[in-house]
C-alpha positions in Angstrom: 16.6 34.9 -63.8 18.3 35.3 -60.4 17.6 38.3 -58.3 20.3 39.8 -56.1 19.6 39.6 -52.4 18.4 42.7 -50.8 21.0 44.4 -48.5 18.5 43.9 -45.7 18.3 40.1 -45.8 20.0 38.3 -42.8 22.5 36.5 -45.1 23.7 39.8 -46.6 23.8 41.5 -43.2 26.0 38.7 -41.8 28.3 38.9 -44.8 28.6 42.6 -44.4 29.2 42.3 -40.7 32.1 39.8 -41.4 33.6 42.1 -44.0 33.4 45.1 -41.8 35.0 43.2 -38.9 37.8 42.2 -41.2 38.3 45.9 -42.2 38.3 46.8 -38.5 41.0 44.2 -37.9 43.1 45.5 -40.8 43.2 48.9 -39.2 43.9 47.6 -35.7 46.7 45.4 -37.0 48.3 48.3 -38.9 48.2 50.5 -35.9 49.7 47.8 -33.7 52.4 47.1 -36.2 53.2 50.8 -36.4 53.5 51.0 -32.6 55.8 48.0 -32.6 58.0 49.6 -35.2 57.9 52.9 -33.4 59.3 51.3 -30.2 61.8 49.0 -31.9 65.5 49.3 -31.6 65.6 50.4 -35.3 64.4 53.9 -34.2 67.9 54.5 -32.7 69.6 54.0 -36.1 70.6 57.3 -37.6 69.3 58.2 -41.0 66.3 55.9 -41.1 62.8 56.9 -41.9 61.0 54.9 -39.2 59.0 58.0 -38.0 57.8 58.7 -41.5 56.9 55.0 -42.0 55.0 54.9 -38.7 53.1 58.0 -39.6 52.2 56.6 -43.0 51.0 53.4 -41.4 48.8 55.2 -38.9 47.4 57.5 -41.7 46.5 54.4 -43.8 44.9 52.8 -40.7 42.7 55.9 -40.1 41.7 55.9 -43.8 40.7 52.2 -43.4 38.6 53.1 -40.4 36.8 55.7 -42.5 36.3 53.3 -45.3 34.9 50.8 -42.8 32.3 53.3 -41.6 31.4 54.1 -45.3 31.1 50.3 -46.0 28.7 49.8 -43.0 26.5 52.5 -44.5 26.6 51.6 -48.1 27.7 48.0 -48.4 29.9 49.1 -51.3 32.6 46.5 -51.8 34.8 49.1 -53.4 35.5 50.3 -49.8 36.6 46.8 -48.8 38.9 46.5 -51.9 40.4 49.9 -51.2 41.0 49.0 -47.5 42.7 45.8 -48.5 44.9 47.7 -50.9 45.9 50.3 -48.3 46.7 47.5 -45.9 48.7 45.7 -48.5 46.5 42.6 -48.3 45.5 40.8 -51.5 43.0 38.1 -50.4 42.5 35.2 -52.6 39.0 33.7 -53.1 39.7 31.0 -50.5 40.6 33.6 -47.9 37.4 35.5 -48.6 35.4 32.3 -48.4 37.0 31.6 -45.0 36.3 35.1 -43.8 32.7 34.7 -44.7 32.5 31.3 -43.0 34.1 32.5 -39.8 31.4 35.0 -39.0 
């Protein structure tokens, strides 16, 4: 019978660090994208909802930051899944494998 690795083993900590770094990057990219949109020429078009879109993006980014903090404490992969969903990212197994290998 295989036993699950303890959350305190070096391999698990490395994996968790890589996932948390990815979650941090999701939030950073969302904030940067919101800022680009906010300062784009599209904001001058009458009747658009750019301000509301930007606000929603920043709200989601802040939620992702909170989920990242929660993940660092608990290691609960549900926080990672929720962060990906908020960011609109649906990683395939190969992307997750690459993420793990990069860190």
